[in-house]
Every structure is written in structure tokens, then in C-alpha cells.
KEDRENSE-392034 format. One record per atom (N, C-alpha, C): residue in three letters; y, x, z. Coordinates in steps of 0.02 Angstrom, whole numbers, padded with zeros to 5 digits, always signed. Layout:
N
ALAYXZ ...
//
This chain:
333
MET-02622-00635-01815 MET-02625-00602-01750 MET-02614-00652-01694 GLU-02656-00649-01643 GLU-02650-00695-01587 GLU-02595-00672-01539 SER-02555-00718-01516 SER-02500-00701-01471 SER-02526-00674-01405 LEU-02493-00620-01380 LEU-02511-00594-01314 LEU-02478-00634-01259 GLU-02422-00666-01273 GLU-02388-00710-01226 GLU-02388-00781-01253 PRO-02387-00830-01210 PRO-02383-00899-01235 PRO-02318-00911-01272 LYS-02321-00950-01326 LYS-02262-00961-01367 LYS-02207-00999-01331 LYS-02224-01032-01276 LYS-02173-01067-01238 LYS-02122-01020-01206 LEU-02141-00955-01203 LEU-02094-00905-01178 LEU-02047-00880-01233 ALA-02057-00902-01294 ALA-02018-00876-01350 ALA-01943-00887-01342 LEU-01924-00945-01314 LEU-01853-00960-01305 LEU-01820-00907-01262 LEU-01852-00890-01205 LEU-01826-00838-01161 LEU-01826-00770-01195 ARG-01880-00755-01231 ARG-01885-00689-01263 ARG-01833-00681-01319 ILE-01818-00733-01355 ILE-01768-00728-01408 ILE-01700-00714-01377 TRP-01684-00746-01321 TRP-01621-00732-01287 TRP-01619-00660-01264 GLN-01675-00634-01237 GLN-01677-00564-01214 GLN-01670-00516-01272 ILE-01699-00532-01329 ILE-01693-00490-01388 ILE-01621-00487-01411 LEU-01588-00544-01413 LEU-01517-00545-01431 LEU-01475-00504-01382 LYS-01492-00509-01319 LYS-01455-00472-01267 LYS-01465-00397-01275 GLN-01524-00376-01292 GLN-01540-00304-01296 GLN-01520-00273-01362 TYR-01528-00308-01417 TYR-01521-00277-01482 TYR-01460-00298-01523 SER-01424-00350-01500 SER-01371-00376-01544 SER-01301-00369-01515 ASP-01253-00366-01559 ASP-01183-00376-01543 ASP-01148-00394-01609 CYS-01082-00400-01609 CYS-01048-00422-01670 CYS-01058-00373-01728 ASP-01070-00309-01711 ASP-01082-00259-01763 ASP-01155-00254-01784 HIS-01199-00287-01745 HIS-01271-00283-01758 HIS-01303-00352-01752 PRO-01285-00399-01796 PRO-01318-00465-01795 PRO-01391-00457-01817 LEU-01433-00502-01793 LEU-01505-00499-01808 LEU-01525-00557-01853 THR-01559-00540-01906 THR-01586-00593-01948 THR-01647-00623-01913 GLN-01669-00682-01937 GLN-01728-00713-01908 GLN-01790-00670-01919 GLU-01793-00634-01975 GLU-01849-00589-01987 GLU-01849-00532-01936 THR-01789-00507-01920 THR-01785-00453-01870 THR-01804-00478-01801 ILE-01782-00537-01783 ILE-01802-00567-01719 ILE-01877-00576-01716 ALA-01906-00599-01772 ALA-01979-00607-01775 ALA-02015-00541-01764 HIS-01986-00487-01792 HIS-02015-00420-01783 HIS-02015-00400-01709 TYR-01958-00409-01675 TYR-01953-00390-01604 TYR-01998-00435-01561 LEU-02003-00499-01578 LEU-02048-00544-01541 LEU-02120-00518-01545 ASP-02140-00497-01603 ASP-02208-00472-01613 ASP-02217-00404-01580 HIS-02169-00358-01594 HIS-02175-00289-01571 HIS-02169-00284-01495 ASP-02120-00319-01465 ASP-02106-00311-01393 ASP-02147-00356-01349 TYR-02164-00416-01374 TYR-02197-00466-01331 TYR-02262-00494-01359 GLY-02280-00474-01419 GLY-02342-00499-01449 GLY-02340-00572-01466 ILE-02280-00599-01478 ILE-02273-00669-01497 ILE-02261-00673-01572 VAL-02306-00708-01607 VAL-02300-00717-01679 VAL-02268-00785-01692 MET-02212-00784-01729 MET-02175-00846-01740 MET-02143-00846-01809 GLU-02143-00903-01842 GLU-02113-00910-01908 GLU-02037-00916-01902 ARG-02004-00902-01959 ARG-01931-00904-01961 ARG-01903-00972-01941 LYS-01934-01026-01965 LYS-01908-01093-01949 LYS-01910-01106-01874 ALA-01964-01085-01842 ALA-01971-01094-01770 ALA-01919-01054-01732 ILE-01904-00994-01757 ILE-01852-00953-01727 ILE-01784-00986-01734 GLY-01771-01016-01793 GLY-01709-01052-01804 GLY-01701-01110-01755 ARG-01756-01147-01743 ARG-01753-01203-01695 ARG-01739-01178-01625 ASN-01769-01122-01606 ASN-01757-01094-01539 ASN-01685-01070-01532 LEU-01657-01041-01584 LEU-01586-01021-01582 LEU-01541-01081-01572 SER-01557-01136-01605 SER-01518-01198-01596 SER-01524-01224-01525 LEU-01585-01221-01497 LEU-01594-01244-01428 LEU-01553-01201-01379 LEU-01551-01135-01391 LEU-01513-01091-01347 LEU-01439-01108-01350 LYS-01413-01122-01410 LYS-01343-01141-01418 LYS-01329-01206-01382 GLU-01375-01255-01389 GLU-01366-01320-01355 GLU-01366-01311-01279 ALA-01404-01261-01255 ALA-01407-01249-01183 ALA-01346-01212-01156 GLY-01301-01191-01202 GLY-01240-01158-01180 GLY-01237-01084-01192 ALA-01290-01054-01222 ALA-01289-00983-01236 ALA-01236-00969-01290 ASP-01195-00917-01278 ASP-01141-00901-01324 ASP-01168-00858-01381 ILE-01199-00891-01429 ILE-01230-00858-01486 ILE-01192-00876-01549 ALA-01174-00826-01588 ALA-01141-00838-01652 ALA-01190-00825-01708 SER-01188-00866-01758 SER-01230-00857-01818 SER-01185-00848-01878 VAL-01193-00792-01912 VAL-01155-00776-01973 VAL-01205-00764-02029 ARG-01179-00749-02087 ARG-01223-00739-02145 ARG-01273-00683-02132 GLU-01250-00631-02096 GLU-01294-00573-02084 GLU-01346-00585-02030 GLY-01338-00638-01989 GLY-01385-00652-01936 GLY-01352-00681-01875 SER-01383-00675-01817 SER-01357-00703-01755 SER-01349-00648-01703 TYR-01301-00658-01658 TYR-01290-00609-01606 TYR-01262-00643-01543 LEU-01271-00609-01487 LEU-01245-00634-01423 LEU-01172-00614-01418 VAL-01129-00664-01409 VAL-01057-00651-01410 VAL-01032-00628-01342 CYS-01047-00665-01290 CYS-01017-00653-01224 CYS-01070-00627-01176 ARG-01051-00576-01138 ARG-01095-00548-01087 ARG-01060-00551-01019 GLU-01098-00534-00967 GLU-01069-00537-00900 GLU-01010-00489-00894 PHE-01014-00431-00929 PHE-00961-00380-00925 PHE-00947-00353-00995 GLU-00884-00338-01008 GLU-00866-00304-01069 GLU-00888-00230-01064 ASP-00900-00198-01121 ASP-00920-00128-01119 ASP-00868-00084-01085 SER-00804-00100-01095 SER-00751-00061-01062 SER-00756-00067-00986 GLU-00775-00126-00961 GLU-00783-00136-00889 GLU-00843-00097-00863 LEU-00897-00095-00902 LEU-00956-00057-00882 LEU-00939+00017-00880 ARG-00899+00040-00927 ARG-00879+00111-00927 ARG-00838+00128-00865 MET-00796+00082-00844 MET-00756+00094-00783 MET-00802+00099-00722 MET-00853+00056-00720 MET-00901+00060-00664 MET-00937+00127-00664 ILE-00958+00149-00723 ILE-00993+00213-00728 ILE-00947+00271-00708 ASP-00885+00270-00731 ASP-00838+00322-00711 ASP-00828+00323-00636 GLY-00826+00263-00605 GLY-00818+00259-00533 GLY-00877+00290-00497 ILE-00938+00278-00522 ILE-00998+00307-00492 ILE-00999+00383-00500 LEU-00982+00406-00560 LEU-00982+00478-00573 LEU-00933+00515-00529 SER-00874+00486-00517 SER-00823+00519-00478 SER-00831+00509-00403 SER-00879+00468-00383 SER-00889+00453-00312 SER-00935+00506-00282 ARG-00907+00551-00244 ARG-00946+00606-00217 ARG-00993+00584-00161 TYR-00983+00524-00135 TYR-01025+00502-00080 TYR-01091+00472-00105 ILE-01100+00464-00170 ILE-01162+00438-00198 ILE-01204+00496-00224 THR-01267+00500-00204 THR-01309+00555-00224 THR-01322+00554-00299 THR-01344+00611-00325 THR-01360+00615-00397 THR-01414+00565-00416 ARG-01467+00560-00375 ARG-01522+00514-00391 ARG-01498+00442-00393 HIS-01459+00422-00342 HIS-01433+00353-00341 HIS-01383+00341-00398 SER-01345+00392-00415 SER-01297+00385-00470 SER-01333+00371-00535 LYS-01386+00409-00549 LYS-01424+00398-00610 LYS-01455+00329-00611 ASP-01483+00308-00554 ASP-01514+00243-00550 ASP-01464+00187-00561 LEU-01406+00192-00529 LEU-01354+00141-00537 LEU-01328+00138-00609 ILE-01318+00196-00639 ILE-01294+00199-00708 ILE-01345+00169-00756 ASP-01408+00184-00745 ASP-01461+00154-00787 ASP-01459+00078-00783 ARG-01450+00052-00723 ARG-01449-00021-00715 ARG-01386-00052-00745 ILE-01331-00016-00740 ILE-01270-00040-00772 ILE-01278-00043-00847 CYS-01310+00009-00876 CYS-01320+00010-00948 CYS-01363-00049-00971 GLN-01407-00073-00928 GLN-01449-00129-00947 GLN-01410-00195-00951 LEU-01349-00195-00925 LEU-01308-00255-00929 LEU-01278-00263-00999 SER-01283-00210-01040 SER-01260-00215-01109 SER-01321-00207-01155 ASN-01309-00189-01218 ASN-01364-00182-01265 ASN-01381-00108-01275 ARG-01431-00096-01317 ARG-01456-00028-01327 ARG-01402+00018-01356 TYR-01352-00009-01391 TYR-01301+00032-01423 TYR-01251+00059-01372 PHE-01243+00024-01316 PHE-01195+00046-01265 PHE-01218+00112-01234 LYS-01281+00116-01215 LYS-01306+00177-01183 LYS-01302+00236-01230 ALA-01312+00225-01295 ALA-01306+00279-01342 ALA-01235+00306-01346 ARG-01186+00261-01334 ARG-01115+00282-01337 ARG-01093+00318-01273 VAL-01127+00304-01218 VAL-01107+00333-01154 VAL-01149+00394-01140 ARG-01143+00444-01182 ARG-01187+00502-01178 ARG-01172+00546-01118 TYR-01110+00544-01093 TYR-01092+00590-01039 TYR-01126+00572-00974 ILE-01161+00516-00970 ILE-01196+00501-00907 ILE-01251+00552-00893 CYS-01273+00587-00944 CYS-01325+00638-00934 CYS-01299+00696-00892 SER-01233+00703-00887 SER-01204+00758-00850 SER-01192+00741-00776 VAL-01222+00686-00754 VAL-01208+00664-00685 VAL-01226+00718-00634 GLY-01277+00759-00649 GLY-01297+00811-00602 GLY-01246+00867-00596 ASP-01199+00870-00643 ASP-01148+00922-00641 ASP-01090+00905-00595 TRP-01086+00842-00575 TRP-01031+00820-00532 TRP-01047+00841-00460 GLY-00993+00852-00420 GLY-01003+00869-00349 GLY-01026+00807-00311 LYS-01091+00805-00294 LYS-01120+00746-00262 LYS-01148+00765-00194 THR-01150+00715-00150 THR-01181+00726-00085 THR-01257+00733-00094 GLU-01288+00768-00046 GLU-01360+00774-00047 GLU-01393+00728+00004 ASN-01353+00691+00041 ASN-01380+00647+00092 ASN-01409+00584+00059 GLN-01475+00577+00063 GLN-01509+00521+00031 GLN-01505+00457+00073 SER-01474+00461+00133 SER-01473+00404+00179 SER-01412+00360+00171 LEU-01370+00373+00122 LEU-01306+00338+00117 LEU-01313+00263+00117 PHE-01355+00236+00071 PHE-01360+00164+00066 PHE-01395+00133+00126 TYR-01441+00170+00156 TYR-01471+00147+00219 TYR-01418+00145+00274 ASN-01375+00196+00277 ASN-01321+00197+00326 ASN-01276+00136+00319 ILE-01260+00118+00257 ILE-01217+00060+00244 ILE-01249-00003+00270 ASP-01314-00012+00258 ASP-01350-00072+00281 ASP-01349-00077+00357 VAL-01363-00020+00390 VAL-01365-00020+00464 VAL-01296-00035+00493 ILE-01245-00005+00465 ILE-01176-00016+00489 ILE-01156-00089+00479 ASP-01172-00116+00421 ASP-01157-00187+00409 ASP-01190-00232+00461 SER-01254-00217+00476 SER-01290-00258+00525 SER-01259-00251+00595 ALA-01240-00190+00613 ALA-01210-00178+00679 ALA-01144-00214+00686 ILE-01103-00212+00634 ILE-01038-00246+00636 ILE-01049-00321+00644 GLU-01097-00348+00606 GLU-01111-00420+00610 GLU-01136-00440+00678 GLN-01176-00396+00709 GLN-01205-00411+00775 GLN-01158-00393+00833 GLY-01103-00358+00818 GLY-01057-00337+00871 GLY-01087-00284+00916 LYS-01127-00238+00886 LYS-01162-00187+00925 LYS-01135-00117+00908 GLN-01144-00071+00955 GLN-01129-00001+00943 GLN-01184+00029+00900 ILE-01170+00087+00871 ILE-01220+00125+00835 ILE-01218+00196+00862 HIS-01273+00232+00853 HIS-01273+00304+00870 HIS-01308+00341+00814 TYR-01286+00404+00802 TYR-01311+00442+00745 TYR-01295+00516+00755 ASN-01326+00556+00713 ASN-01310+00627+00709 ASN-01254+00636+00658 TYR-01204+00676+00676 TYR-01151+00692+00628 TYR-01160+00765+00609 ASN-01158+00778+00543 ASN-01177+00844+00517 ASN-01120+00877+00479 LYS-01124+00943+00474 LYS-01076+00981+00435 LYS-01113+01033+00394 PHE-01081+01055+00339 PHE-01113+01104+00296 PHE-01111+01174+00327 GLY-01165+01211+00317 GLY-01169+01281+00338 GLY-01162+01327+00278 LEU-01170+01392+00290 LEU-01164+01441+00237 LEU-01218+01432+00184 ASP-01273+01401+00203 ASP-01326+01389+00155 ASP-01313+01328+00112 LYS-01254+01297+00120 LYS-01232+01238+00082 LYS-01275+01177+00096 LYS-01306+01176+00154 LYS-01346+01119+00176 LYS-01315+01089+00239 LEU-01328+01024+00250 LEU-01302+00991+00310 LEU-01340+01013+00371 HIS-01303+01025+00426 HIS-01333+01044+00489 HIS-01303+01002+00545 TRP-01343+00988+00595 TRP-01321+00947+00652 TRP-01259+00976+00684 SER-01210+00933+00698 SER-01149+00955+00732 SER-01141+00920+00799 SER-01153+00853+00801 SER-01145+00816+00864 SER-01183+00750+00859 HIS-01194+00721+00917 HIS-01224+00653+00919 HIS-01169+00605+00942 GLN-01162+00550+00906 GLN-01106+00505+00916 GLN-01130+00435+00937 TYR-01095+00406+00987 TYR-01101+00335+01003 TYR-01034+00304+00987 VAL-01033+00255+00941 VAL-00970+00226+00920 VAL-00976+00150+00911 SER-00918+00117+00912 SER-00913+00046+00895 SER-00887+00042+00823 PRO-00928+00018+00776 PRO-00907+00018+00706 PRO-00865-00043+00689 TYR-00815-00033+00645 TYR-00771-00088+00625 TYR-00768-00098+00550 GLN-00767-00044+00512 GLN-00755-00051+00440 GLN-00778+00012+00405 MET-00797+00004+00342 MET-00811+00061+00298 MET-00755+00064+00246 ILE-00725+00123+00238 ILE-00664+00130+00198 ILE-00676+00183+00144 LEU-00659+00166+00082 LEU-00660+00214+00027 LEU-00592+00246+00023 HIS-00589+00312+00032 HIS-00525+00347+00034 HIS-00533+00416+00002 ASN-00491+00431-00046 ASN-00494+00496-00080 ASN-00564+00512-00107 GLN-00596+00461-00137 GLN-00662+00468-00166 GLN-00716+00484-00114 ARG-00702+00468-00051 ARG-00751+00478+00002 ARG-00759+00412+00039 TYR-00819+00401+00066 TYR-00834+00341+00104 TYR-00832+00359+00179 TYR-00790+00324+00217 TYR-00783+00338+00288 TYR-00803+00278+00330 LEU-00830+00292+00388 LEU-00841+00241+00439 LEU-00782+00244+00487 MET-00749+00187+00495 MET-00695+00181+00544 MET-00726+00153+00608 ALA-00723+00191+00662 ALA-00758+00171+00723 ALA-00721+00197+00784 TYR-00736+00167+00842 TYR-00706+00189+00905 TYR-00757+00231+00942 SER-00739+00293+00959 SER-00783+00339+00994 SER-00784+00321+01068 GLU-00840+00301+01092 GLU-00846+00283+01163 GLU-00838+00345+01208 TYR-00854+00404+01182 TYR-00849+00465+01222 TYR-00778+00491+01225 TRP-00745+00495+01166 TRP-00678+00523+01163 TRP-00624+00472+01178 GLY-00640+00408+01173 GLY-00592+00356+01188 GLY-00537+00349+01135 ASN-00554+00362+01072 ASN-00505+00353+01018 ASN-00541+00334+00953 MET-00502+00316+00902 MET-00530+00298+00838 MET-00551+00360+00800 VAL-00607+00356+00765 VAL-00631+00412+00725 VAL-00645+00387+00654 PHE-00643+00433+00607 PHE-00661+00418+00537 PHE-00714+00469+00516 HIS-00775+00446+00512 HIS-00831+00491+00496 HIS-00857+00478+00426 ARG-00869+00532+00389 ARG-00896+00526+00322 ARG-00966+00496+00323 LEU-00978+00444+00284 LEU-01044+00412+00284 LEU-01098+00460+00258 ASP-01079+00504+00212 ASP-01129+00549+00184 ASP-01144+00608+00230 ARG-01112+00611+00289 ARG-01127+00662+00339 ARG-01168+00634+00397 ILE-01183+00569+00394 ILE-01218+00535+00448 ILE-01293+00532+00434 THR-01334+00550+00483 THR-01407+00544+00478 THR-01435+00515+00543 SER-01496+00492+00539 SER-01532+00465+00598 SER-01492+00410+00632 ILE-01464+00365+00594 ILE-01422+00311+00622 ILE-01465+00255+00650 LYS-01445+00227+00706 LYS-01480+00171+00737 LYS-01430+00125+00771 ILE-01449+00062+00776 ILE-01408+00013+00813 ILE-01425+00020+00887 ALA-01374+00027+00929 ALA-01385+00035+01001 ALA-01388-00033+01035 ASP-01418-00034+01093 ASP-01422-00096+01132 ASP-01362-00101+01178 ARG-01303-00094+01149 ARG-01240-00098+01186 ARG-01191-00138+01144 LYS-01149-00176+01177 LYS-01098-00214+01141 LYS-01043-00167+01118 ALA-01017-00181+01059 ALA-00962-00142+01032 ALA-00897-00159+01067 THR-00853-00110+01073 THR-00786-00123+01100 THR-00746-00164+01050 PRO-00720-00223+01070 PRO-00681-00263+01022 PRO-00622-00223+00995 LEU-00610-00229+00931 LEU-00557-00191+00898 LEU-00489-00204+00931 ARG-00476-00267+00949 ARG-00410-00285+00976 ARG-00400-00258+01047 ASN-00452-00230+01077 ASN-00445-00199+01143 ASN-00421-00127+01139 ILE-00416-00101+01077 ILE-00398-00031+01068 ILE-00322-00026+01056 PRO-00286+00015+01095 PRO-00214+00022+01086 PRO-00196+00039+01014 GLY-00148+00001+00987 GLY-00126+00011+00919 GLY-00161-00034+00869 TYR-00214-00068+00891 TYR-00251-00112+00846 TYR-00255-00183+00874 GLU-00206-00201+00917 GLU-00207-00268+00947 GLU-00201-00323+00894 GLN-00169-00308+00838 GLN-00161-00357+00784 GLN-00212-00346+00728 GLY-00262-00306+00740 GLY-00311-00292+00689 GLY-00293-00230+00649 VAL-00319-00224+00589 VAL-00309-00164+00548 VAL-00262-00181+00491 ASN-00209-00142+00485 ASN-00164-00146+00428 ASN-00187-00093+00377 TYR-00225-00115+00327 TYR-00256-00067+00282 TYR-00207-00030+00238 GLN-00152-00063+00221 GLN-00101-00028+00181 GLN-00069+00027+00222 GLU-00054+00012+00285 GLU-00025+00063+00329 GLU-00076+00118+00342 LEU-00139+00099+00349 LEU-00192+00148+00362 LEU-00197+00197+00304 ALA-00196+00172+00243 ALA-00203+00215+00184 ALA-00143+00260+00175 SER-00082+00233+00186 SER-00021+00272+00175 SER-00007+00319+00233 GLY-00029+00301+00294 GLY-00015+00342+00352 GLY-00066+00397+00363 LEU-00123+00393+00329 LEU-00175+00443+00336 LEU-00195+00469+00267 PRO-00152+00510+00235 PRO-00172+00537+00170 PRO-00237+00578+00175 TYR-00250+00603+00235 TYR-00315+00632+00252 TYR-00336+00597+00316 MET-00401+00590+00328 MET-00425+00546+00382 MET-00424+00581+00450 TYR-00364+00595+00476 TYR-00356+00620+00543 TYR-00336+00561+00588 THR-00348+00569+00653 THR-00336+00513+00699 THR-00283+00527+00752 ASP-00244+00582+00745 ASP-00192+00595+00793 ASP-00136+00543+00786 PRO-00098+00531+00839 PRO-00045+00480+00837 PRO+00005+00493+00781 LYS+00028+00440+00749 LYS+00075+00448+00693 LYS+00145+00465+00718 GLU+00181+00501+00677 GLU+00251+00518+00691 GLU+00293+00504+00628 THR+00358+00493+00638 THR+00403+00486+00582 THR+00424+00555+00558 ILE+00411+00570+00496 ILE+00425+00636+00467 ILE+00469+00628+00405 ARG+00521+00669+00401 ARG+00565+00669+00343 ARG+00557+00733+00304 PHE+00557+00727+00238 PHE+00552+00787+00197 PHE+00592+00779+00133 LEU+00609+00836+00103 LEU+00645+00839+00040 LEU+00594+00856-00014 ALA+00595+00819-00070 ALA+00546+00830-00122 ALA+00578+00831-00191 ASP+00548+00869-00236 ASP+00570+00869-00306 ASP+00556+00801-00336 LYS+00602+00777-00377 LYS+00593+00711-00409 LYS+00530+00709-00452 GLU+00510+00766-00477 GLU+00453+00767-00523 GLU+00387+00746-00489 ILE+00385+00745-00422 ILE+00323+00724-00389 ILE+00330+00655-00356 VAL+00383+00618-00374 VAL+00391+00550-00346 VAL+00329+00508-00360 ASP+00301+00516-00419 ASP+00241+00477-00437 ASP+00184+00492-00388 GLN+00174+00556-00372 GLN+00121+00575-00325 GLN+00136+00550-00254 ILE+00200+00551-00235 ILE+00219+00526-00169 ILE+00202+00453-00161 VAL+00216+00413-00212 VAL+00199+00342-00210 VAL+00123+00333-00208 ASP+00087+00374-00247 ASP+00014+00370-00246 ASP-00014+00383-00177 TRP+00012+00432-00142 TRP-00014+00451-00077 TRP+00009+00405-00021 PHE+00073+00386-00022 PHE+00101+00350+00036 PHE+00115+00276+00023 GLY+00102+00253-00038 GLY+00110+00182-00052 GLY+00179+00164-00079 PRO+00184+00105-00111 PRO+00247+00084-00142 PRO+00302+00068-00092 GLU+00285+00061-00028 GLU+00335+00045+00023 GLU+00368+00107+00053 VAL+00348+00166+00029 VAL+00376+00228+00056 VAL+00452+00228+00048 GLU+00487+00254+00099 GLU+00560+00254+00099 GLU+00586+00317+00063 MET+00623+00307+00009 MET+00650+00363-00029 MET+00723+00349-00048 ARG+00763+00402-00050 ARG+00832+00396-00075 ARG+00851+00463-00107 GLU+00896+00459-00155 GLU+00916+00518-00192 GLU+00955+00566-00147 ALA+00941+00631-00154 ALA+00976+00682-00115 ALA+01040+00704-00150 LYS+01079+00745-00116 LYS+01141+00771-00146 LYS+01125+00809-00210 ASP+01071+00848-00207 ASP+01046+00881-00267 ASP+01009+00827-00307 SER+01033+00809-00365 SER+01007+00752-00403 SER+00936+00763-00428 THR+00910+00824-00419 THR+00841+00837-00440 THR+00791+00825-00383 LYS+00818+00805-00325 LYS+00775+00796-00266 LYS+00785+00728-00234 VAL+00738+00709-00190 VAL+00741+00646-00153 VAL+00725+00659-00079 HIS+00757+00619-00036 HIS+00740+00618+00035 HIS+00685+00566+00045 VAL+00634+00585+00081 VAL+00577+00539+00093 VAL+00564+00535+00168 THR+00551+00474+00191 THR+00534+00463+00262 THR+00466+00427+00264 VAL+00420+00455+00302 VAL+00353+00424+00309 VAL+00333+00425+00382 ARG+00289+00379+00399 ARG+00260+00379+00466 ARG+00186+00393+00459 VAL+00167+00453+00479 VAL+00100+00477+00462 VAL+00070+00519+00519 SER+00006+00535+00511 SER-00027+00582+00555 SER+00000+00652+00541 PRO+00027+00687+00591 PRO+00052+00755+00579 PRO-00002+00802+00553 ASN-00063+00796+00577 ASN-00117+00839+00552 ASN-00129+00828+00478 ALA-00129+00764+00458 ALA-00137+00748+00388 ALA-00078+00772+00347 MET-00018+00764+00375 MET+00043+00783+00340 MET+00046+00859+00330 GLU+00019+00896+00377 GLU+00018+00969+00369 GLU-00022+00988+00307 HIS-00079+00958+00299 HIS-00121+00973+00241 HIS-00085+00950+00177 TRP-00053+00892+00180 TRP-00020+00866+00120 TRP+00039+00912+00101 ALA+00078+00933+00151 ALA+00136+00976+00138 ALA+00114+01043+00109 MET+00057+01069+00132 MET+00031+01132+00103 MET+00010+01122+00031 GLN-00018+01064+00015 GLN-00039+01050-00053 GLN+00019+01049-00101 TYR+00078+01025-00077 TYR+00137+01019-00119 TYR+00192+01067-00097 ILE+00172+01125-00071 ILE+00220+01170-00041 ILE+00275+01192-00089 ASN+00261+01196-00153 ASN+00312+01217-00202 ASN+00362+01162-00218 HIS+00348+01102-00195 HIS+00391+01045-00212 HIS+00420+01009-00151 VAL+00400+01028-00091 VAL+00417+00990-00031 VAL+00445+01036+00024 GLU+00496+01013+00058 GLU+00522+01047+00117 GLU+00526+00998+00175 ILE+00492+01013+00230 ILE+00495+00969+00289 ILE+00563+00978+00323 LEU+00596+00922+00338 LEU+00662+00924+00370 LEU+00660+00907+00444 ALA+00621+00858+00462 ALA+00620+00835+00532 ALA+00554+00799+00545 PRO+00533+00799+00610 PRO+00567+00828+00668 PRO+00563+00905+00667 GLU+00606+00937+00705 GLU+00609+01010+00705 GLU+00544+01041+00728 SER+00510+01006+00776 SER+00446+01033+00801 SER+00395+01037+00744 PHE+00395+00988+00700 PHE+00347+00989+00644 PHE+00369+01039+00591 ARG+00434+01044+00581 ARG+00459+01095+00534 ARG+00439+01165+00557 SER+00445+01177+00623 SER+00425+01242+00650 SER+00350+01253+00642 ARG+00312+01200+00649 ARG+00239+01204+00641 ARG+00222+01227+00570 ILE+00254+01197+00520 ILE+00242+01216+00451 ILE+00264+01288+00439 ARG+00322+01307+00469 ARG+00346+01376+00462 ARG+00294+01424+00489 GLY+00264+01408+00546 GLY+00213+01451+00575 GLY+00151+01458+00530 VAL+00131+01403+00500 VAL+00074+01405+00454 VAL+00089+01451+00395 LEU+00150+01444+00367 LEU+00170+01484+00310 LEU+00174+01558+00329 GLU+00199+01573+00389 GLU+00205+01643+00410 GLU+00136+01673+00419 THR+00090+01634+00447 THR+00021+01659+00455 THR-00011+01672+00387 GLY+00000+01626+00340 GLY-00027+01637+00273 GLY+00004+01697+00238 LEU+00070+01705+00246 LEU+00104+01762+00215 LEU+00078+01828+00243 ALA+00065+01829+00309 ALA+00039+01891+00341 ALA-00028+01910+00310 LYS-00070+01860+00296 LYS-00135+01874+00266 LYS-00127+01904+00196 TYR-00080+01878+00157 TYR-00071+01901+00089 TYR-00028+01964+00085 SER+00000+01985+00142 SER+00038+02047+00143 SER-00006+02107+00151 GLN-00068+02096+00173 GLN-00115+02151+00183 GLN-00148+02171+00117 ASN-00163+02234+00111 ASN-00200+02259+00053 ASN-00272+02236+00059 THR-00300+02211+00005 THR-00369+02187+00008 THR-00418+02242+00024 GLU-00400+02305+00010 GLU-00445+02361+00026 GLU-00452+02371+00101 GLU-00405+02343+00141 GLU-00407+02352+00213 GLU-00455+02303+00244 LYS-00480+02255+00207 LYS-00523+02202+00235 LYS-00596+02221+00232 
//
């Protein structure tokens, strides 16, 4: 049989065959390599020639092991466990669309061999995960990157979901972009609103029709509170939810059983000390009150706000409003 490809490509093709079909559990004999050369690339080659090419690959630095059962590629760019972590990250990232998730996962699987994809069967369920429907995400990222590099403002439509579960126009924004932040499995744009005169955090998957404006961005250090730049650790711990109201010092009493969650939300520098009741701890944080309200409601069975009194009263009012709703008979609604 005449070769469909020139034999001078055999060296490259043998390396690709080892990458796709081999690992320590699946070494390839020279006969098997010859089969794949013929079947996949139309290159007909004898065993001795394949052996010489394997030796050349080893001399060139390819990490190929040869054992009695055959040869296999030892080292790859990523371990399978690392690839699985990447896939898990994509699956759990709600800001990546289903189509992009499948595409990214397919490309990640190509970094390993054919056996890896067979083991990662749950990637087929990517459509079952809660994913954004905004197909503009990666385009938004490119435009924002360019605007930050050029020191320009951007403008875009900001959207919210309606009862039809589709995004609908909410407002048009002119902002100075500074950073994109991954927070609580969501991708946010951190920017200064030229209209409102404060920092905003907008979901990237809610942005459409984005363009770079012909206006210079407001320098970050010109914004009150950001004269020294961005303290990302403080940003993450002070905004458990992405609200932009001024931070306040808030003290609360918490059950010891949620100390792990407190550190997860507010960072390892959070101030904690044991309370008189040995099952509880006193915690002090400096956070957005709006964000803290949501957090306190989430952990209402384990947390009691102590100070300031104005914030404690605010939480009491929320609880009273909620209790009033649940005090009514559902038949009256």
C-alpha cells in the first residue's frame, strides 16, 4: 500500500499515536503502532523503522518508556487528576455557557489519551448544570481586557432575568473598568460608575452589547477608598456578596460548628474569640451591611448579630417581616 502521507512525518505521527493511545496501563507494541500509522495516517512502516523512530524521539527528549509489553508516553503536560479539577471547575462555573463548557471540556480531554475521556463520563451531564445563556461572555472578557489596557471606559447594556427566564434590558452603563473577579462561582466586572459616582460589581454574564468608549477611564487611585489600589483579600472577605455600600464593623455571636464556614467566607484573618458559652464564638468583621444581611439570613439558625445596634435592629425588622408572612394562612393568599 502506498503511503498517503510522506514517511518523513512518521516521527511526528508516532509521537501523536503514543500521546493518544498509550499510558503505563496501555503500552503499544511496534505492531500496534504500525497499525495506527496505517489506519490513521496512511503511513506504511516496518517494525525496525518504527523502533528507530522511537529511539530518535527518546534522544530528542520525549519521555517515552519501553517495556516488554511495548512503549508508552510517560509524562504529559497535565496529570489526569489535574485535568479532572479543570473540568470540575468548568462544570461548576455558572458564568460559562453550556456550549462553551462542552467545547472547553472536549479540548481538555484532548490533553490526555483516549482512556481519560472514557473515564470522565459525567461530562455528558454538563447541560444539567445551572449555566448562563449569555453567549457573549468570552467576547466581553476580550473587550474589557482591551479597555483596561488602553485606559478607556466601556459602555454596555446590563440585563436581568424576567418571568420568562430570559435576560431583559435593565440599564445602560458607562463605567471605568479595573478588574474581573471570580467570586462565589460568578464572574464580576469591578468598575467605577461614571453616573452614580461609586464602585460597581456587574456580572459578566449579564452584560451585552459591550463597546469601548472614546473616553479616558477614571484612574483607580482617584476613587476614595482605593488610593492604595485594590486589596483583594479584603475585597473578598468584606463582600461575601458583591454589594458596594460602605463597610461597617459588625460583631456577631456564632455557633462553633460553623467556624469553618466563617473562615471560608471572611478569610483566615477574621477576628474570633471564644464566648462565655463554650459552644459559641464572638466574631468581628468589617463588611458591607447589605452583604452581611444576606449572610446573616443564610446562617440565621447559627448566628446572632450583636452590634452595632442599628444593624441588629435592621435584622430584627427583616425577621419580623418574614415571620408576619409565615403567620398568615396560605389560603388567604
